Structures are given as C-alpha cells and as structure tokens.
VEXGUMAR-686848 format. One record per residue (C-alpha): x, y, z; residue in one letter. Coordinates in steps of 0.25 Angstrom, whole numbers, plus 2048, in hexadecimal, padded with zeros to 3 digits. Layout:
BEGIN
XYZa...
***
This chain:
BEGIN
8747B4821x87B7B4813x8757BF80Cx87C7BD7FFx8717BE7F4x8727B77E7x8667BA7DFx8637AF7D4x8587B07C9x84C7A87CEx84A7A17C1x85879B7C2x85A7997D1x85878D7D9x84B7937E0x83E7977DCx8387A37E3x82A7A57DFx81D7AB7E3x8237B67EAx81A7BF7F3x8197CA7F4x81B7CF7E6x8137D87DCx8147D37CDx81F7CA7D0x8287D57D6x8267E07CCx81F7E97D6x8227EB7E4x8197E57F0x8147EF7F9x8167EE808x8177F7815x8247FA81Cx8267F3829x81D7E7826x8227D9822x8227D5813x81F7C7812x8267C0806x8227B2801x8277A97F6x82879B7F1x8367967F1x83A7897ECx8457817E5x8487737E0x84C7687EAx84B7677F9x8567707FEx85177A808x84E788804x85179580Bx84B7A3807x84C7B180Cx8457BE809x84E7CA805x84A7D8804x84F7E6804x84A7F4802x84E7FA7F4x85B8027F6x8607F9801x86D7F17FEx86A7E5808x8607DB807x8597D6813x8567C8815x84B7C081Cx8487B181Dx83D7AA815x83579F81Bx82F793814x820791816x81E78480Ex81C781800x8287897FCx822796801x82B79F808x8297AC810x8307B7816x82F7C681Ax8367D381Bx8327E1820x8357EE818x8397F8822x839805819x83080A80Ex836807800x8387FC7F5x83D7EF7F9x8417E27F2x8407D47F7x8447C77F2x8447B87F6x8517B07F7x8527A17F8x85D7977F9x8607897FDx86478780Cx86E77C80Ax871779818x86277881Bx86176F80Fx86C766814x866765821x85876181Bx85F756813x86775281Fx85B751828x85374981Ex85D73E81Dx859731823x85F72E831x86271F82Ex87171E832x876724825x88372C826x87F73B824x88D740827x88F746819x88274D819x885753826x893758821x88C75E815x88476681Fx89076A828x89776E81Bx88C779819x88F77E827x89D781823x898789816x88F79281Ex88F7A081Bx8917AB825x8847AD82Bx8807B3839x88A7B1844x8807A984Bx87D7A083Fx88C79E83Dx88E79A84Cx88378F84Ax88978A83Dx897789843x892782850x88A777849x89577583Fx89F77284Ax895769851x893761845x8A2760842x8A575C851x89A752852x89674E844x88774E848x87E75383Dx875759847x87E765849x87A76883Ax86B76783Dx86A771848x85F77B846x868787849x87278283Ex867782834x863791837x872795837x87478E829x868794823x86E7A2823x87D79E821x87E796814x88279B806x87579B7FEx87A7957F1x86D7957E9x8677A27EFx85D7A87E6x8557B57E7x8487B87E1x8457C47D9x8437D17E1x8357D57E5x8327E47E8x82A7E97F4x8267F77F8x8267FA807x81D80680Ax81A80E817x80D80B81Ex805816818x80680F80Ax7FD805810x7F480C819x7EE81A81Ax7E182281Ax7E282D810x7DA83B80Fx7DA841802x7D8850800x7D985C7F7x7E28667FEx7DB8727F8x7CD86E7FEx7D286E80Dx7CF87C810x7C3882817x7BE88E80Dx7B6889801x7BD88B7F4x7CA88F7FAx7D68877F7x7DC880803x7EB881807x7F487780Ex7F187D81Bx7E287A819x7E786C816x7EF86B823x7E287082Ax7DB863825x7E585A82Ax7E0858838x7D2854833x7D884A829x7E2844834x7D684383Ex7CF83A834x7DB831835x7E1832827x7EF82F824x7F1835816x7EC842811x7EC842802x7EC84F7FAx7E78527ECx7F18597E3x7F78657EAx7FD86B7DDx7FA8787D5x7EE8767CCx7EE8797BEx7E58847B8x7E48807A9x7D78787A7x7D48787B6x7C88707BAx7BC8767C1x7B38717CCx7AE8637CAx7B88617BFx7B286C7B6x7BB86D7A9x7BC87C7ACx7C08827B9x7B988E7BFx7C089A7C6x7C58957D3x7C58867D0x7D18807D6x7D38757CBx7D78667CEx7E38647D6x7E68587CCx7E98627C1x7F78647C7x8008707C3x80087F7C1x80988B7C0x80C8897CFx81287B7CCx80F86C7CAx80F85F7D2x81A8647DCx8138717DFx8078757E9x7FB87C7E5x7FD88A7E9x7EF88B7F0x7F28807F9x7FF8867FDx80E8837FCx8178777FCx81A87B80Bx80C87B80Ex80B86D808x816868811x80F86E81Dx803866819x80C859818x81285C826x80485F82Cx7FF852826x80A84A82Dx80785183Ax7F984C839x7FD83D835x7FA83F827x80283C81Bx80084580Ex7FE83E801x7FE8467F4x7F78447E7x8008427DBx7F98457CEx8028437C2x7FB84D7B9x7FC85C7B6x7F38687B3x7F686F7A6x7FD87A7AFx8078707B5x8158767B4x8198687ADx81286B7A1x81B87779Ex8288717A3x82686379Ex81C864792x82185678Dx81B850799x80D852794x80584E788x7FF85777Ex7F3855774x7F6857765x7F2865765x7FC868770x7F386977Cx7F6862789x7EF85478Ax7E7855797x7E38497A0x7D884179Cx7D183379Ex7C6833794x7BB838796x7C28407A1x7CB84B79Ex7D38547A7x7D78617A0x7DE8667ADx7E885B7ADx7F38567A4x7FA8497A6x80A8477A5x80E83F799x81583379Fx81982F790x82083C78Dx82F83B788x833842795x82A83979Ex8368367A7x8378447ACx8288447AEx82A8387B7x83583F7BFx82D84C7C1x8218447C7x82A83C7D0x8308497D5x82284F7D8x8208437E1x82D8457E7x82B8537E9x81E8517F2x8268467F9x8308517FDx824859803x82084D80Cx816845803x818836804x80A8327FDx8058347EFx7F88317E9x7FA8307DBx7EF8357D2x7EB82B7C6x7F88247C6x7F28197BCx7F28247B1x8028257B2x80C81B7ADx80E8107B8x81D8107B5x81D81F7BAx81781C7C7x8208107CAx82C8197C7x8278257CFx82381D7DBx8308167DCx8388237DAx83082A7E5x83181E7EFx83F81D7ECx84182A7F2x8368297FDx83181B800x826821809x81E8277FDx8118207F9x8098217EDx7FA81F7ECx7F581C7DEx7E78237DBx7E481A7CFx7D58157CDx7DA80D7C1x7D97FE7BCx7DC7F47C7x7E97EF7C1x7EE7FD7BEx7EB8017CDx7F37F57D1x7FE7F87C8x8008067CEx8017FF7DCx80B7F57D7x8157FF7D1x8168077DEx80980F7E2x80880D7F1x7F980E7F2x7EE80D7E8x7E08137E6x7D58077E5x7C88047E0x7C28047EFx7BB8117EBx7B18097E3x7B17FC7EBx7A47FD7F3x79E7EF7F3x7A37E47FDx7A77DA7F2x7AE7E67EAx7B67E97F7x7B97DB7FAx7BE7D87ECx7C67E47EAx7CD7E37F8x7CF7D57F5x7D77D87E9x7DF7E37EFx7E37DB7FBx7E77CE7F3x7F47CB7EDx7FB7D17E6x7F37DE7E7x7F57DF7F6x8047E07F4x8047EC7EBx7F77F37EBx7F37FC7F7x7E58027F5x7E180F7FBx7D280F7FDx7CD81E7FAx7BE81F7FDx7BD82B7F4x7C68347ECx7C58427E6x7C283B7D9x7B88317DEx7AC8327E6x7A78237E6x7988217E3x79681A7F0x79A8277F8x7918307F0x78582E7F9x78D834804x78982A80Fx79182A81Bx79181B81Dx79781980Fx7A2823811x7A681C81Ex7A480E817x7AE81180Cx7B7818815x7B880C81Fx7B9802813x7C580A80Dx7CC80C81Bx7CB7FE81Fx7CC7F6812x7D87FD80Ex7E4802816x7E580F80Ex7D881780Bx7D5825808x7CA830807x7C983C7FFx7C5848808x7B684B809x7B383C80Bx7B383F81Ax7A8849817x7A083F80Ex7A1847802x79A8407F7x7948497ECx7988447DFx7988487D0x78A8427CCx78C8347C7x79B8347CAx7A582F7D4x7AA83E7D6x7A98497E0x7A08557DCx7A88627DFx7B585A7DFx7C08617E6x7C985C7DBx7C48697D4x7C08727DFx7C38767EEx7BA86F7F8x7B9874806x7B286B810x7AD86B81Ex7B585F824x7AC85E830x79F85E828x79485582Fx79484782Ax7A2845828x7A983882Bx7B683D830x7B483683Ex7B2828836x7BE82A82Ex7C782D83Ax7C2821841x7C4818836x7D281D834x7D581C843x7D180D842x7DA80B836x7E681183Dx7E3809849x7E27FB842x7EE7F6839x7E57ED832x7DE7F982Bx7EC7FE827x7EF7F381Ex7E87EE811x7EB7E080Dx7E67D881Ax7D87D9816x7CD7CE817x7BE7CF814x7B47C981Dx7A77C3817x79D7CA81Fx78E7C781Dx78A7D4817x78D7D9809x78C7E780Dx7977E6817x7A67E3815x7AF7DD81Fx7BD7DA820x7C97D7829x7D77DF828x7E37DB82Fx7F07E3833x7FD7DE82Dx8017D783Ax7F37D283Cx7F27D884Ax7E67E1846x7DA7DC83Fx7CE7E483Bx7C07DF836x7B87EA82Ex7AA7E982Ax7A57F5821x7977F781Cx7957FA80Dx7877FE80Dx77F807817x7767FD81Dx7777F882Bx77F7EB82Bx7817DF834x78C7D5830x7937C9836x7A27CB835x7A97BE836x7B77BF83Cx7BA7B0841x7C67AE838x7CC7BC83Bx7DA7BB843x7E07C684Bx7EF7C7850x7FD7C684Bx8047B9847x8017AE851x7F97B785Ax7ED7B7850x7E07B4856x7D27B3851x7CA7C0852x7C17C085Fx7BB7CE85Fx7BA7DB857x7BC7E985Bx7B47F4855x7BF7FE851x7B580A851x7AD80785Ex7B77FE865x7AD7F4868x7B27E5869x7A97D9864x7AD7CB866x7AB7C185Ax7A07B785Bx7A07AB851x7AC7B084Ax7A67BE846x79E7CA84Ax7917D0846x7927DF842x7887EA840x78C7F5837x784802836x78A80982Ax78381682Ex78C81783Ax79980F835x799806829x7A680082Ex7A97F783Ax7B87F583Dx7BC7EA847x7C97E784Dx7CA7D784Ex7CF7D385Cx7D47C585Fx
***
C-alpha cells in the first residue's frame, strides 16, 4: 500500500469528514480506552459527485515515527467505521484519511454503461491505462495487475479489467491524488486497573494492636493478608509524611491539640521533612519500600494520597516563602472555605511569581514516589487547584511512566468534576455516595454511561470515606451496608471502602455526615475480627467480580424495569459480550418478591449470540430456567440484599 501521507485542511479539501466518534470536545481532550481492546472509530465521509470513495484509519502512539493503517468500511448513508488496538499504555493520536479510488470509479462507470452494441473500446483503454500507472504495492498485488493487463492487451476483452482480484489489487496500488486527512484526535490507553479495581482505604498509623500506640509499616504489612483475603486489588494509604506541630488539631477536629494528639496527616510537613519524607513513627523509606513489596506479594497495588497542602512547619515555607500568601499583617494565610477554617494547613500560591518552580517541585514529589514503587495516586481536592496545573502534571508524569494512574477526589460541581476527568485524571469520585433511591441511581448511572461521558469519565464508587459517613449508614444496619456495597461493586467497575466499613462502624458527629472520633485526628485500634463484621460478604462479592468480566467494566449497563420500586435491576455485559450478569438489589429492608424480565437479553459473542434460557445464582450455584421470558425472585435483605445471576444461553 502506498503510505505517502498528504494531509490537507478539511475546509479546503475534496472530502468532508464529520461527526467523528470517539472524540471529546471535538478532539480537545483525549478519549480513554484500555490497552489490548479494540477502539472503534466512526465518521461520516462524503464528497460531491459519484466517484467511489476509499477511507482508512491511521494511528500511532505518541513518540512513534510510523503511522499504522487499517481500512475503513462503508456502512450506508456515508457512515464509515474502522478499528485499531492500542498495544501499550500511553497517549495515541488517530485520524481518518479519505481519497478517490479512481480505478473503482472507472469500473463502476464502465459497468453502468448500456450493453446495446456500443463500442466501449476507449473506455476499456482508459481502465487499462490506469493499470500501467499503478504504484508499487505488495508483490501479490503487482502480480495480479501485470497478469490482468497482459490478458487485456492479448485479448482485448474488457472482462480482464473487471476481475474481482484486480479490483482488490488496485485498491492499494494507486497514487492517491486527492488524499485528505482529518484533524488528529487524541486517545489515552491505560492499563486495565484504570477501569476496574476494588480499593481499600486505610490510615497506616491505625493498623497496630496497642491502643494509642502509633503503628509502623511492619504493622501495616501484618494487615495485608486480611485485606487480600477480602479480595481487594488496591490498598490506599492516607498521607504518610511528617505531620506539622504548629496549630495541630486535636481529637474530633478540636482547635487545640492535647499532649499526645497525633494531629491530622493532611497537615503535611515538619522539621523531619515534607512531601517526600516518611513520618518517623511509621518507619523509614526502606520500611515503606518493604510495604510496597509485601503488598505486591499479596496481589495488592499501593495507592498513595497526594495532598497539595502544607503545615506551617513544612520546609517549603522557609526555603520558598514566595510560594505562599501572607495576610496584610505578615501572618501566613491558612486554608479556609468559609465558614470552615483549617489553621493547621496552608495552601501553596499557584499565582506566585515563581509558580513554575512550585509546579516542578510538586511534579518531582509524584515522581519520587513513583521511584518507590507507587503507580496510583489519589489526589486530594484537585478542584481547588488550577486545572492547567493538573493537565500539565499528569502529562509530565505519564510521559515518564504511562502506568501511573490518578484518582480525582473531587466532590464538586458536576461540570468541574467532568472537566478534571477530561484533562487527564484516570478515575473520579462520584455522587454515588448520596444516590439512594432507584430513580436517582438510574438517572445518575444513565448520565455516566451515556455519550460523551462514557468516553472520558471513569467513576470510582466509594461507599464511605474518612470525611463522609452517609446518613443512610448511620443506623448501622447490616443489610444497608451490604446493599450499598453490592450496588457500588456491581454498578461500577471500580469501587472502594474506607476501613471500618467492614465492621459496620457508624457513629456520627450528631446531625452531620462525619465520623465521631475520626482517625483523621487520632489513632484508632480495632478488633478486625469483631462479631457482626461483613468481611465474608465482601470477600464473596469481590470473588464474583473477579470471576465475571461483565462486572469489571462500566459502560455496558442496562437497567431492567422490575415491578417493585424498592428494588433495582440491571444487566451488565463483558466487552466481548461473552459474559452477561443480571443483578437485583434491594434498596429497603423488607422481604421482596419481584418479576425479572429477561426475554430480550442475549448471550454470546458475535454470530453465536443466543437468547438467555436460564440463570445461575453466583452465590449458591443454583440454576433456574426462564419461564415466559423471565423469572420470579425472592429477596430477603436480612440475609442478602443482592441477587447476582449469570445469564446462560
């Protein structure tokens, strides 16, 4: 195939290439996809006249010199489609090329001419002349062109020019005089963890066994078997850095700390160091590396909290005072969001005259922890920092290691949250935490799984966080904890819990969605085997997730209209459609009986798709045949509020 590329501005070219899918904001931001999975590309391609059009999809990974090419196929009404598969994580660009297939156009005109005895010799010679101008294609194509040309010259029969194999040979062997390329469209290909994973968030200092005693990395290592046994993929650590002493917060966010209060780990920095240092009571940097290695041995990946804020003791305040704002009296401006104020925290000034150095310093912090084995970062409150900074930082880091993932912890306005996702954050916090009614869940998931959101926004459904104890969990009812867990783990391909959830911790600050005695301000020691825990339920749910690819993706979700408003039902399909799961989850505590219609559900890949004939309970293993296109189900939330069913053809 002639791979000479001659891009031409679309506005001035022969062809119109419009309505390109996938694209985010017309190509301003990259589409997100997973390595090893086909990327389908569609576009409307047309031109004036009746000549035959050919089109191709070209793509390459950023930094590669050669473009790769795949044909596009017309599907009617000038709609064309093609696909490519990114084989490595990183940034890609793709474009669409269109050109006139002159030989196919000649053939089409020739075949349409009336066969009434007219002399078509000149028309045939025109076609033969095209064969003599063919470019160097593949050896096989060249052989076909030479053979058919010789047959025509020897016999004069136009049929030699109409052979199907000649049409195929000429398709890739002509000079493309009017070749036009569309604009480039960016795409980010991520490793599979970007789309799917079960997260366990914990405070390292609370992983010991002695009340009031600060835990070490060795204590954290001792917790790993328990976390791995529950089936988690990612262990997320609250900040592990030295904690400031000035204006240190006391228990329950008291303005003044008492003797022995450890302070908030989000007040980062002290004499012992800043964002690239380890809190001395946790251990050493070698101890952290040992924790990373032990986590990997248990099949867990370490994620680190990255909070762009400093305590008044942070070394940067002395070394780079220009990075921080001061009040008119010369005092440091502490963090605040009226009416809230955090005297133990100061925020860097991204508008300072030396902001470029600040940006580089923060980038280097992330790269430092990448060197220690961290490939996932939960970014604290990214919506309070300049968007341009995050777009730059994420690109800088991923240019060096494309496996690094960023989770945006932003409970902000919807468009701001989506804006963060567009500019590079791999995953995002979501409003799931507060969506409790069936219509709320269906509306919200319908939004996130529609276009264009599904092309750039990957939600991570956390059921609780260190900052949020939702009102619906404050009763401490086991069925509710299980229901919320099942919803998060099945509706989204990525979900998380904050430690203590498995123990049904639910004591709030009265009237607020906050934990009383929060370990943000004190060391908590727990009995991880205390009676009533739901660890076996979590383990079973994560085991089902791992065994069913349908639950490891997000976008292929369809809600089912069940006949009970207190129950939500939905279907999820694997990317290749070979695994289909039906889920029915109770949203209230009462015993329910519902009819689950499955008559239009199909199972199988490609041409092998068949209507579902039975379902298999993924917990009990029982199989039930469908009757009249559905199945009657009984749900006892006190035992298990969720029924997870594998559809069988």
